[in-house]
N, C-alpha and C positions, 0 to 999 in steps of 0.2 A: 620503555619505548620513548625515543626522542621526539621533540616537537615536529621535526621534519617527517619522521616515520608516522606519527599520528596524523599529520596533515595529509600525507599520501594515502593512508588508510581511509580517512574521512572522505577524501575526494573519490576514492573507489566506491565507498558505500553510498554516498549521496550525490556525487557529481559536483559540478561547480557550485560554489556557495550561493551565487546569485540565483541560479536556477532552483536550488533547493528552497531558498527563501520565497521565491515566487510560487513554487508548488505549495508550500505550507500556507501562504496567504490564500490561495485558491481553496484549499481544504477548509480553512477557517470560515470561508463564506458559505459553505454548504450548510443546510439545515442540520441540527444537532444529531439526529439519528443517522443521517448519511455520513456525517463527520465521524461518528463513533465507528461505523463500519469501515471507512477508509483508514482510520487510525489503527484498527485491528489488523487489516490487511497489510498496511505498511509495516507494522511490527513483525508480522509473519514474513513478509518479503525480505526483511533485513537478513534473513538466514540464507538468502539466495542471491548474494551480491554478484551482479554482472562483472565481467572482467575489466570493464573500463567505466570511467565516470560518466561519459556521454550516454552509454547504454543504460546505466543506472538512472541518470536524470530523466531520460526518455521514458523509462518504465514508470517512474513515479508521476511524471507529467501526464502520461496516458491514463494512469489510474484516476487521477483527478478529472481528466476530461471525460472518462467513462461515467463517473458519478455526477459530474455537472450535467451531462446530457440526460442522464436518468432523471435528475431532479426536474429539468426543463420539460421532459416528456411525461413526468408523473409515474415513472416506472418504480415499483416497489423494490426494496433492497433484495428481497429473496428472488425476484425475477432476474436480478443482475448476477448474484452469486450462486443461485440454485440451491438445492437441498444440502449440498456438501461444500461449504466455503473453502475447505482445505483443497479439494479437487479444483475449484475455481482458481485459487491462488497459485497452485502448482502449474495449472495449464496456462495461466496468465504469464507467469515468469518464464515459461519455456520459450516465449517469443523473444527473450532478451539475453538468456544465459543458459549455460549448462547447469548452473545453480549449485546449491549445496544440499545439505540434509537438514530438515527441520525435525527436531525431536518431538516425541508424542506430546510432551507438555505444551509445546507451542501449537500443535494441531488442536488440542483441546481448548486452549486459550482463544484461538481464532474462532472456533465453532461456538463457544460460549459468548464471545463478544458480538458475533453476528446475531445470535438469538436475542441478546439484550437490545441491540440496535433496532431489530425488527419490532420489539415491544415498545420502544420509546415513542413519545409524542414529540414532534419537532417543536422547537421554540425559537 
C-alpha cells in the first residue's frame, strides 16, 4: 500500500488527524476505568469504519462526549454500556454507518475489557 493509499485509509478510519488528536486528548483526561472502557469500545468500533472521515471523527467525538458526561454525572460504566457491551457498540455505530462485521474474537475482547473497566478503581 502506498503512502497516499495509507493516508486515505487512515483518514477513512479516524477522520482528520487534528480531530483524532483532540479526541484522544479528551479520552486521556477521563478517569482510568472510563478510559479503559472507551479504549475497548474504540478498538471494537474500528471494525465498523464509516464511509467518510467526518462520520468517523464524529462517531469517536460522540463516544468521548458520552463518557465525559457520564463521568460528570457519576454514571457507572455498566449503566452506559448495559449488560452487553457488544450490543451497545453495535447500536452506537448504527448511527454513523452501515458498518462492517466484527469477528467473535473482537466481541469477546470488548466484553472482557468492559468487565475489567468495571472492576478498576480510578486513579
